[in-house]
C-alpha positions as a Markdown table, in Angstrom:
| # | Residue | x | y | z |
|---|---|---|---|---|
| 1 | Met | 88.8 | 117.9 | 19.9 |
| 2 | Glu | 89.8 | 121.2 | 18.3 |
| 3 | Arg | 91.5 | 122.2 | 21.6 |
| 4 | Tyr | 94.1 | 119.4 | 20.9 |
| 5 | Ser | 94.9 | 120.4 | 17.4 |
| 6 | His | 98.6 | 121.0 | 16.3 |
| 7 | Gly | 100.6 | 122.7 | 13.7 |
| 8 | Gly | 101.7 | 120.9 | 10.6 |
| 9 | Gln | 98.1 | 120.0 | 9.5 |
| 10 | Ile | 98.8 | 119.8 | 5.8 |
| 11 | Tyr | 96.3 | 117.0 | 5.0 |
| 12 | Asp | 93.0 | 117.4 | 3.1 |
| 13 | Ala | 89.8 | 115.5 | 3.9 |
| 14 | Ala | 91.2 | 112.4 | 2.1 |
| 15 | Gly | 94.4 | 112.4 | 4.0 |
| 16 | Asn | 96.5 | 113.7 | 1.1 |
| 17 | Val | 99.3 | 116.3 | 1.6 |
| 18 | Glu | 98.2 | 119.7 | 0.4 |
| 19 | Thr | 101.4 | 121.2 | -1.1 |
| 20 | Arg | 100.3 | 124.8 | -0.7 |
| 21 | Phe | 100.5 | 124.5 | 3.1 |
| 22 | Lys | 104.0 | 123.0 | 3.2 |
| 23 | Ser | 105.5 | 126.0 | 4.9 |
| 24 | Gly | 103.3 | 125.5 | 8.0 |
| 25 | Gly | 104.5 | 123.8 | 10.9 |
| 26 | Thr | 92.9 | 76.7 | 36.1 |
| 27 | Val | 93.2 | 79.6 | 38.2 |
| 28 | Gly | 96.4 | 80.1 | 40.1 |
| 29 | Thr | 97.9 | 83.2 | 41.6 |
| 30 | Ile | 101.4 | 83.8 | 40.2 |
| 31 | Arg | 103.8 | 85.7 | 42.4 |
| 32 | Asn | 104.3 | 89.3 | 41.3 |
| 33 | Asp | 107.5 | 89.1 | 39.2 |
| 34 | Ser | 106.8 | 92.4 | 37.4 |
| 35 | Lys | 110.3 | 93.7 | 38.3 |
| 36 | Asn | 111.9 | 90.7 | 36.6 |
| 37 | Leu | 112.0 | 92.0 | 33.1 |
| 38 | Ser | 113.5 | 88.8 | 31.7 |
| 39 | Arg | 110.0 | 87.3 | 32.1 |
| 40 | Tyr | 108.8 | 89.6 | 29.3 |
| 41 | Ser | 111.5 | 88.8 | 26.7 |
| 42 | His | 110.5 | 88.1 | 23.1 |
| 43 | Gly | 111.8 | 86.4 | 20.0 |
| 44 | Gly | 113.6 | 88.2 | 17.2 |
| 45 | Gln | 116.7 | 88.9 | 19.2 |
| 46 | Ile | 119.0 | 89.0 | 16.2 |
| 47 | Tyr | 121.3 | 91.8 | 17.5 |
| 48 | Asp | 124.9 | 91.5 | 18.7 |
| 49 | Ala | 126.3 | 93.3 | 21.7 |
| 50 | Ala | 126.8 | 96.5 | 19.7 |
| 51 | Gly | 123.2 | 96.4 | 18.4 |
| 52 | Asn | 124.1 | 95.3 | 14.9 |
| 53 | Val | 121.9 | 92.8 | 13.1 |
| 54 | Glu | 123.6 | 89.3 | 12.9 |
| 55 | Asn | 123.0 | 87.0 | 10.0 |
| 56 | Phe | 120.6 | 84.6 | 11.6 |
| 57 | Ile | 117.7 | 82.6 | 10.1 |
| 58 | Asp | 115.2 | 83.7 | 12.6 |
| 59 | Phe | 112.6 | 81.1 | 13.5 |
| 60 | Ser | 112.1 | 82.8 | 16.9 |
| 61 | Ala | 109.8 | 85.5 | 15.5 |
| 62 | Asn | 106.5 | 84.7 | 13.7 |
| 63 | Ile | 106.9 | 87.0 | 10.7 |
| 64 | Asn | 105.7 | 86.3 | 7.1 |
| 65 | Pro | 108.7 | 84.8 | 5.2 |
| 66 | Leu | 107.3 | 86.2 | 2.0 |
| 67 | Gly | 108.8 | 89.5 | 3.2 |
| 68 | Leu | 107.9 | 93.0 | 2.0 |
| 69 | Ser | 105.4 | 93.1 | -0.8 |
| 70 | Glu | 106.1 | 95.2 | -3.9 |
| 71 | Lys | 103.3 | 97.6 | -2.9 |
| 72 | Ile | 104.9 | 98.2 | 0.5 |
| 73 | Leu | 108.3 | 98.7 | -1.1 |
| 74 | Arg | 106.8 | 101.2 | -3.6 |
| 75 | Ala | 104.9 | 103.0 | -0.9 |
| 76 | Leu | 108.0 | 103.4 | 1.3 |
| 77 | Thr | 110.3 | 104.6 | -1.5 |
| 78 | Glu | 107.8 | 106.9 | -3.1 |
| 79 | Asn | 106.9 | 108.5 | 0.3 |
| 80 | Leu | 110.3 | 108.6 | 2.0 |
| 81 | Arg | 110.8 | 112.3 | 1.6 |
| 82 | Gly | 107.4 | 112.8 | 3.3 |
| 83 | Val | 108.9 | 112.1 | 6.7 |
| 84 | Val | 109.7 | 115.8 | 6.9 |
| 85 | Asn | 106.0 | 116.3 | 7.6 |
| 86 | Tyr | 104.0 | 115.2 | 10.6 |
| 87 | Pro | 101.9 | 112.1 | 10.0 |
| 88 | Asp | 98.2 | 112.6 | 9.3 |
| 89 | Pro | 96.7 | 112.7 | 12.8 |
| 90 | Asn | 93.5 | 111.2 | 11.5 |
| 91 | Ala | 95.3 | 108.6 | 9.4 |
| 92 | Thr | 92.5 | 109.1 | 6.9 |
| 93 | Glu | 93.9 | 106.9 | 4.1 |
| 94 | Leu | 94.9 | 104.1 | 6.4 |
| 95 | Lys | 91.5 | 104.0 | 8.2 |
| 96 | Arg | 89.7 | 103.9 | 4.9 |
| 97 | Ala | 91.9 | 101.0 | 3.8 |
| 98 | Ile | 91.3 | 99.0 | 7.0 |
| 99 | Ser | 87.6 | 99.8 | 6.9 |
| 100 | Glu | 87.3 | 98.5 | 3.3 |
| 101 | Arg | 89.5 | 95.5 | 3.8 |
| 102 | Tyr | 87.9 | 94.2 | 7.0 |
| 103 | Gly | 84.3 | 95.6 | 6.7 |
| 104 | Val | 84.4 | 97.6 | 9.8 |
| 105 | Asp | 83.2 | 101.1 | 10.5 |
| 106 | Glu | 85.9 | 103.8 | 10.9 |
| 107 | Lys | 84.3 | 105.1 | 14.0 |
| 108 | Asn | 85.1 | 101.8 | 15.7 |
| 109 | Leu | 88.8 | 101.9 | 14.8 |
| 110 | Val | 91.8 | 102.6 | 17.0 |
| 111 | Leu | 95.1 | 102.7 | 15.1 |
| 112 | Leu | 98.2 | 101.4 | 16.8 |
| 113 | Asn | 102.0 | 101.3 | 16.7 |
| 114 | Gly | 101.8 | 97.5 | 16.7 |
| 115 | Ala | 99.1 | 95.4 | 18.4 |
| 116 | Ser | 101.0 | 95.4 | 21.7 |
| 117 | Glu | 100.3 | 99.0 | 22.2 |
| 118 | Phe | 96.6 | 98.2 | 22.5 |
| 119 | Phe | 97.0 | 96.1 | 25.7 |
| 120 | Tyr | 98.6 | 99.1 | 27.5 |
| 121 | Leu | 96.2 | 101.6 | 26.0 |
| 122 | Tyr | 93.1 | 99.6 | 26.8 |
| 123 | Leu | 94.0 | 98.6 | 30.3 |
| 124 | Asn | 95.3 | 102.0 | 31.3 |
| 125 | Ala | 92.2 | 103.7 | 29.9 |
| 126 | Thr | 89.6 | 101.3 | 31.3 |
| 127 | Arg | 91.4 | 100.2 | 34.5 |
| 128 | Pro | 89.7 | 96.8 | 35.2 |
| 129 | Ala | 90.4 | 95.9 | 38.8 |
| 130 | Lys | 90.8 | 92.1 | 38.1 |
| 131 | Val | 92.1 | 90.6 | 34.9 |
| 132 | Leu | 92.1 | 86.9 | 34.0 |
| 133 | Ile | 94.5 | 85.5 | 31.5 |
| 134 | Pro | 94.4 | 81.9 | 30.1 |
| 135 | Val | 98.0 | 80.7 | 29.9 |
| 136 | Pro | 100.4 | 79.9 | 28.2 |
| 137 | Ser | 99.9 | 83.1 | 26.2 |
| 138 | Phe | 101.6 | 86.2 | 25.0 |
| 139 | Val | 103.6 | 87.7 | 27.8 |
| 140 | Glu | 102.6 | 91.3 | 27.1 |
| 141 | Tyr | 99.1 | 90.6 | 28.3 |
| 142 | Glu | 100.4 | 90.2 | 31.8 |
| 143 | Arg | 103.0 | 93.0 | 31.6 |
| 144 | Ala | 100.4 | 95.5 | 30.4 |
| 145 | Ala | 97.9 | 94.5 | 33.1 |
| 146 | Arg | 100.5 | 94.9 | 35.8 |
| 147 | Ala | 101.5 | 98.2 | 34.4 |
| 148 | Ala | 97.9 | 99.4 | 34.8 |
| 149 | Gly | 97.8 | 98.2 | 38.4 |
| 150 | Cys | 95.4 | 95.3 | 37.7 |
| 151 | Asp | 95.1 | 92.3 | 40.0 |
| 152 | Val | 96.2 | 89.6 | 37.5 |
| 153 | Lys | 95.4 | 85.9 | 37.8 |
| 154 | Phe | 95.8 | 83.0 | 35.4 |
| 155 | Phe | 93.6 | 80.2 | 34.0 |
| 156 | Val | 96.2 | 77.5 | 33.4 |
| 157 | Thr | 95.6 | 75.1 | 30.5 |
| 158 | Asp | 97.0 | 71.6 | 30.2 |
| 159 | Ala | 99.5 | 70.1 | 27.8 |
| 160 | Thr | 97.7 | 66.8 | 28.0 |
| 161 | Asp | 94.7 | 68.4 | 26.4 |
| 162 | Asp | 96.8 | 70.4 | 23.8 |
| 163 | Phe | 96.3 | 73.5 | 25.9 |
| 164 | Ser | 92.7 | 73.8 | 24.8 |
| 165 | Ile | 90.4 | 76.0 | 27.0 |
| 166 | Asp | 87.6 | 74.4 | 28.9 |
| 167 | Ile | 85.1 | 77.2 | 28.2 |
| 168 | Asp | 82.6 | 76.1 | 30.9 |
| 169 | Ala | 85.3 | 76.2 | 33.6 |
| 170 | Leu | 86.6 | 79.5 | 32.3 |
| 171 | Ile | 83.2 | 81.1 | 32.3 |
| 172 | Asp | 82.5 | 79.9 | 35.8 |
| 173 | Ile | 85.7 | 81.6 | 37.0 |
| 174 | Ala | 85.5 | 84.7 | 34.7 |
| 175 | Lys | 82.3 | 85.8 | 36.5 |
| 176 | Asn | 84.5 | 87.2 | 39.2 |
| 177 | Phe | 86.8 | 89.2 | 36.9 |
| 178 | Asp | 86.4 | 92.5 | 35.0 |
| 179 | Cys | 88.3 | 91.4 | 31.9 |
| 180 | Val | 89.7 | 88.3 | 30.2 |
| 181 | Ile | 92.5 | 88.6 | 27.6 |
| 182 | Ile | 92.6 | 85.8 | 25.1 |
| 183 | Gly | 94.7 | 85.0 | 22.0 |
| 184 | Arg | 93.0 | 83.8 | 18.8 |
| 185 | Pro | 95.0 | 82.0 | 17.5 |
| 186 | Asn | 96.9 | 81.8 | 20.7 |
| 187 | Asn | 100.6 | 82.5 | 21.0 |
| 188 | Pro | 102.5 | 80.2 | 21.6 |
| 189 | Thr | 100.1 | 77.2 | 21.7 |
| 190 | Gly | 98.5 | 77.9 | 18.3 |
| 191 | Asn | 95.0 | 77.1 | 19.6 |
| 192 | Leu | 92.0 | 78.8 | 17.9 |
| 193 | Ile | 89.1 | 79.2 | 20.3 |
| 194 | Asp | 85.7 | 79.2 | 18.6 |
| 195 | Ala | 83.9 | 82.5 | 18.1 |
| 196 | Glu | 80.8 | 81.0 | 19.8 |
| 197 | Lys | 82.9 | 80.5 | 22.9 |
| 198 | Ile | 84.0 | 84.1 | 22.9 |
| 199 | Leu | 80.3 | 85.1 | 22.7 |
| 200 | Arg | 79.5 | 82.9 | 25.7 |
| 201 | Leu | 82.4 | 84.3 | 27.7 |
| 202 | Ala | 81.3 | 87.9 | 26.9 |
| 203 | Gln | 78.0 | 87.2 | 28.7 |
| 204 | Val | 79.8 | 87.2 | 32.0 |
| 205 | Thr | 82.7 | 89.6 | 31.5 |
| 206 | Lys | 84.5 | 91.9 | 29.1 |
| 207 | Val | 86.8 | 90.1 | 26.6 |
| 208 | Leu | 89.8 | 91.5 | 24.9 |
| 209 | Val | 90.6 | 89.2 | 21.9 |
| 210 | Asp | 94.0 | 89.3 | 20.3 |
| 211 | Glu | 93.7 | 88.2 | 16.6 |
| 212 | Ser | 97.2 | 89.1 | 15.6 |
| 213 | Phe | 97.6 | 86.0 | 13.4 |
| 214 | Ile | 94.1 | 85.8 | 12.0 |
| 215 | Asp | 95.1 | 87.0 | 8.5 |
| 216 | Phe | 97.4 | 84.0 | 8.0 |
| 217 | Ile | 94.5 | 81.5 | 8.1 |
| 218 | Asp | 91.0 | 81.0 | 6.7 |
| 219 | Ala | 89.0 | 81.6 | 9.9 |
| 220 | Glu | 86.1 | 83.7 | 11.0 |
| 221 | Ser | 87.2 | 86.8 | 12.9 |
| 222 | Val | 85.2 | 88.0 | 15.9 |
| 223 | Arg | 85.4 | 91.6 | 14.7 |
| 224 | Lys | 81.8 | 91.5 | 13.6 |
| 225 | Phe | 80.8 | 90.7 | 17.2 |
| 226 | Val | 82.4 | 93.8 | 18.7 |
| 227 | Ser | 80.3 | 95.4 | 21.5 |
| 228 | Glu | 80.7 | 96.9 | 24.9 |
| 229 | Lys | 81.8 | 93.5 | 26.1 |
| 230 | Ile | 84.1 | 92.4 | 23.2 |
| 231 | Ser | 87.1 | 94.3 | 21.8 |
| 232 | Val | 89.4 | 92.9 | 19.1 |
| 233 | Val | 93.0 | 93.9 | 18.3 |
| 234 | Gln | 94.9 | 92.8 | 15.2 |
| 235 | Ser | 98.5 | 93.1 | 14.2 |
| 236 | Leu | 99.5 | 94.1 | 10.7 |
| 237 | Thr | 103.2 | 93.8 | 11.6 |
| 238 | Lys | 103.4 | 90.0 | 11.2 |
| 239 | Ile | 101.3 | 89.5 | 8.0 |
| 240 | Phe | 103.2 | 92.3 | 6.2 |
| 241 | Ala | 106.6 | 91.5 | 7.7 |
| 242 | Ile | 107.1 | 95.0 | 9.1 |
| 243 | Pro | 108.1 | 94.4 | 12.7 |
| 244 | Gly | 110.6 | 97.3 | 12.5 |
| 245 | Leu | 107.9 | 99.7 | 11.2 |
| 246 | Arg | 105.1 | 98.7 | 13.7 |
| 247 | Leu | 101.4 | 98.7 | 12.7 |
| 248 | Gly | 98.2 | 97.4 | 14.1 |
| 249 | Phe | 94.6 | 98.3 | 14.8 |
| 250 | Ala | 91.8 | 97.6 | 17.2 |
| 251 | Val | 88.0 | 97.3 | 16.6 |
| 252 | Val | 86.0 | 98.4 | 19.6 |
| 253 | Glu | 82.7 | 99.8 | 20.6 |
| 254 | Glu | 82.2 | 103.4 | 19.3 |
| 255 | Asn | 82.3 | 105.2 | 22.7 |
| 256 | Leu | 85.3 | 103.2 | 23.8 |
| 257 | Ala | 87.1 | 104.0 | 20.5 |
| 258 | Arg | 86.5 | 107.7 | 21.2 |
| 259 | Lys | 87.9 | 107.3 | 24.7 |
| 260 | Leu | 91.0 | 105.3 | 23.5 |
| 261 | Asn | 91.7 | 107.7 | 20.7 |
| 262 | Leu | 91.8 | 110.5 | 23.2 |
| 263 | Ser | 94.1 | 108.5 | 25.5 |
| 264 | Lys | 96.8 | 107.8 | 23.0 |
| 265 | Asp | 99.5 | 109.8 | 21.3 |
| 266 | Val | 97.9 | 111.5 | 18.3 |
| 267 | Trp | 101.0 | 110.5 | 16.1 |
| 268 | Asn | 101.4 | 107.0 | 17.3 |
| 269 | Val | 101.3 | 105.6 | 13.8 |
| 270 | Asn | 104.2 | 107.2 | 11.8 |
| 271 | Phe | 104.0 | 108.6 | 8.3 |
| 272 | Leu | 105.6 | 105.7 | 6.5 |
| 273 | Ala | 103.6 | 103.1 | 8.5 |
| 274 | Gln | 100.4 | 104.8 | 7.4 |
| 275 | Lys | 101.5 | 104.8 | 3.7 |
| 276 | Ala | 102.8 | 101.2 | 3.8 |
| 277 | Gly | 99.7 | 99.9 | 5.5 |
| 278 | Ala | 97.3 | 101.7 | 3.2 |
| 279 | Ala | 99.1 | 100.2 | 0.2 |
| 280 | Ala | 99.5 | 96.7 | 1.6 |
| 281 | Leu | 95.8 | 96.3 | 2.5 |
| 282 | Thr | 94.8 | 96.6 | -1.1 |
| 283 | Asp | 97.2 | 93.8 | -2.1 |
| 284 | Glu | 94.8 | 90.8 | -2.4 |
| 285 | Asp | 97.4 | 88.8 | -4.3 |
| 286 | Phe | 99.8 | 89.0 | -1.3 |
| 287 | Phe | 97.1 | 87.8 | 1.1 |
| 288 | Gln | 96.3 | 84.8 | -1.2 |
| 289 | Arg | 100.0 | 84.0 | -1.7 |
| 290 | Thr | 100.6 | 84.1 | 2.0 |
| 291 | Arg | 97.7 | 81.7 | 2.8 |
| 292 | Ala | 98.7 | 79.4 | 0.0 |
| 293 | Trp | 102.3 | 79.3 | 1.3 |
| 294 | Leu | 101.2 | 78.5 | 4.8 |
| 295 | Ser | 98.7 | 75.8 | 3.8 |
| 296 | Thr | 101.5 | 74.0 | 1.9 |
| 297 | Glu | 104.4 | 74.6 | 4.2 |
| 298 | Lys | 102.4 | 73.8 | 7.4 |
| 299 | Glu | 101.7 | 70.4 | 6.0 |
| 300 | Phe | 105.4 | 69.9 | 5.1 |
| 301 | Phe | 106.5 | 71.2 | 8.5 |
| 302 | Thr | 104.4 | 68.8 | 10.5 |
| 303 | Glu | 105.3 | 65.9 | 8.3 |
| 304 | Gln | 109.0 | 66.6 | 9.0 |
| 305 | Leu | 108.3 | 67.0 | 12.8 |
| 306 | Asp | 106.6 | 63.6 | 12.8 |
| 307 | Arg | 109.9 | 62.1 | 11.6 |
| 308 | Leu | 111.9 | 63.4 | 14.5 |
| 309 | Tyr | 112.6 | 61.3 | 17.5 |
| 310 | Gly | 112.4 | 62.9 | 20.9 |
| 311 | Val | 110.3 | 65.9 | 19.8 |
| 312 | His | 106.6 | 66.3 | 20.4 |
| 313 | Phe | 104.6 | 69.1 | 18.7 |
| 314 | Phe | 101.2 | 70.7 | 19.2 |
| 315 | Pro | 98.9 | 71.0 | 16.2 |
| 316 | Pro | 99.5 | 74.4 | 14.6 |
| 317 | Thr | 96.8 | 76.7 | 13.2 |
| 318 | Ala | 99.0 | 79.7 | 12.2 |
| 319 | Asn | 102.6 | 80.2 | 11.1 |
| 320 | Phe | 104.3 | 78.9 | 14.3 |
| 321 | Val | 104.5 | 75.6 | 16.1 |
| 322 | Leu | 105.0 | 74.8 | 19.8 |
| 323 | Leu | 107.6 | 72.0 | 20.4 |
| 324 | Lys | 108.2 | 69.9 | 23.5 |
| 325 | Phe | 111.5 | 68.1 | 24.1 |
| 326 | Asp | 112.0 | 65.3 | 26.6 |
| 327 | Thr | 114.1 | 67.4 | 29.0 |
| 328 | Ile | 114.9 | 71.0 | 29.7 |
| 329 | Thr | 118.6 | 70.3 | 29.2 |
| 330 | Gly | 117.8 | 68.7 | 25.8 |
| 331 | Ala | 115.9 | 71.8 | 24.6 |
| 332 | Glu | 118.6 | 74.1 | 25.9 |
| 333 | Lys | 121.2 | 72.1 | 23.9 |
| 334 | Val | 119.0 | 72.4 | 20.8 |
| 335 | Leu | 118.8 | 76.2 | 21.2 |
| 336 | His | 122.6 | 76.5 | 21.8 |
| 337 | Thr | 123.6 | 74.2 | 19.0 |
| 338 | Leu | 121.3 | 75.7 | 16.4 |
| 339 | Arg | 122.3 | 79.2 | 17.4 |
| 340 | Gly | 125.9 | 78.2 | 16.6 |
| 341 | Glu | 124.6 | 77.4 | 13.1 |
| 342 | Lys | 122.9 | 80.8 | 12.9 |
| 343 | Ile | 119.4 | 79.4 | 13.4 |
| 344 | Leu | 117.3 | 81.0 | 16.1 |
| 345 | Leu | 114.4 | 79.2 | 17.9 |
| 346 | Arg | 112.3 | 80.7 | 20.7 |
| 347 | Ser | 112.7 | 79.4 | 24.3 |
| 348 | Cys | 109.3 | 79.3 | 26.0 |
| 349 | Glu | 110.7 | 79.2 | 29.6 |
| 350 | Asn | 109.2 | 82.7 | 30.3 |
| 351 | Phe | 105.7 | 81.7 | 29.2 |
| 352 | Leu | 103.6 | 81.0 | 32.3 |
| 353 | Gly | 102.4 | 77.4 | 32.2 |
| 354 | Leu | 105.5 | 76.2 | 30.2 |
| 355 | Asn | 109.2 | 75.5 | 31.1 |
| 356 | Gly | 112.5 | 75.3 | 29.3 |
| 357 | Ser | 111.6 | 72.0 | 27.6 |
| 358 | Tyr | 109.3 | 73.9 | 25.3 |
| 359 | Leu | 110.5 | 75.7 | 22.2 |
| 360 | Arg | 108.5 | 77.7 | 19.6 |
| 361 | Thr | 109.5 | 77.8 | 16.0 |
| 362 | Ala | 108.1 | 79.9 | 13.2 |
| 363 | Ile | 107.2 | 78.3 | 9.8 |
| 364 | Arg | 109.4 | 79.8 | 7.1 |
| 365 | Ser | 110.2 | 79.2 | 3.5 |
| 366 | Arg | 110.8 | 75.7 | 2.2 |
| 367 | Glu | 114.5 | 76.3 | 1.8 |
| 368 | Glu | 114.9 | 77.6 | 5.3 |
| 369 | Asn | 112.6 | 74.9 | 6.8 |
| 370 | Ile | 114.8 | 72.2 | 5.2 |
| 371 | Leu | 117.9 | 73.8 | 6.8 |
| 372 | Leu | 116.2 | 73.8 | 10.2 |
| 373 | Phe | 115.2 | 70.1 | 9.9 |
| 374 | Asn | 118.7 | 69.1 | 8.7 |
| 375 | Ala | 120.2 | 70.8 | 11.7 |
| 376 | Leu | 117.6 | 69.2 | 14.1 |
| 377 | Glu | 118.2 | 65.7 | 12.6 |
| 378 | Lys | 122.0 | 66.1 | 12.9 |
| 379 | Phe | 121.7 | 67.2 | 16.5 |
| 380 | Leu | 119.2 | 64.5 | 17.5 |
| 381 | Asp | 121.1 | 61.7 | 15.7 |
| 382 | Ser | 124.2 | 62.7 | 17.6 |
């Protein structure tokens, strides 16, 4: 590792800046549409043609509406001048905070510039020949697998069964694959597959589990089951409302962690992201307030959806809900009409297994949620 050291190493063993050194420097094969980048579009498109932020209420991105915690704001303002230094390449402070918060050993950690980085890093470093993805699911799973040259196939779940996964059928098919990528809770369907089913699946293939929304809910993580067959990635972007800063981590088997850490950019987590993450992870009150908000607001949200005519919804577990309208044209009109009122929803037409009649909405604050439902009721009544 010493061969890959750099200048600017101004951090002590605890990751603090040492000032005396500051002068140093159902399986179906889907056609290969990898060239069609529109298939991999995302929510959060709040920018105008000039790249300026427009004043939208953004239900298209699943970000914590509580916003930045005071601890994050303080960490950012107090450390802003520190961007003149390189980030700590070992991210000592952040690793310690993750280890203490989630009860994982630091030697199993891979720190990330957002959870999405892990899919590219993992697949490029391990190069599984055949990857199986239950769909509908986060589009970056497929994009990363194709970027790594994997043969990608899909296990298609059914809306009539609320997109739940038939684990026996999945296991039977997964025997012929090197890796399965699965969301838990899954985006955009909201399904939360049992940990026991992940363990069963891992008996026949490697499983990459995306738990990017697990902090929003009171559910058992599969982090404690990490092994040569199970790897877990988690976003900190969504829970801490820092999508513009980018932060995530993965928990993997120790030898794999060593390999992945050697495969990535040594400074992939920037200085401010390290400081903000380390501070936020100690904020137990913020986690509790977030879960209390979601518990209350999810109940309100589903009650309001029950009142709407012509809209079906799938039971949510996390901070987003998958909606189904009667027709593609109807869903497109909803998108267009609400956008005119500065409210953004997420079209699901680019999720494999869905079409344009499906929309996804985040759950936001009570005030914002009321504005959404007022706009929906007005449109549907008309």
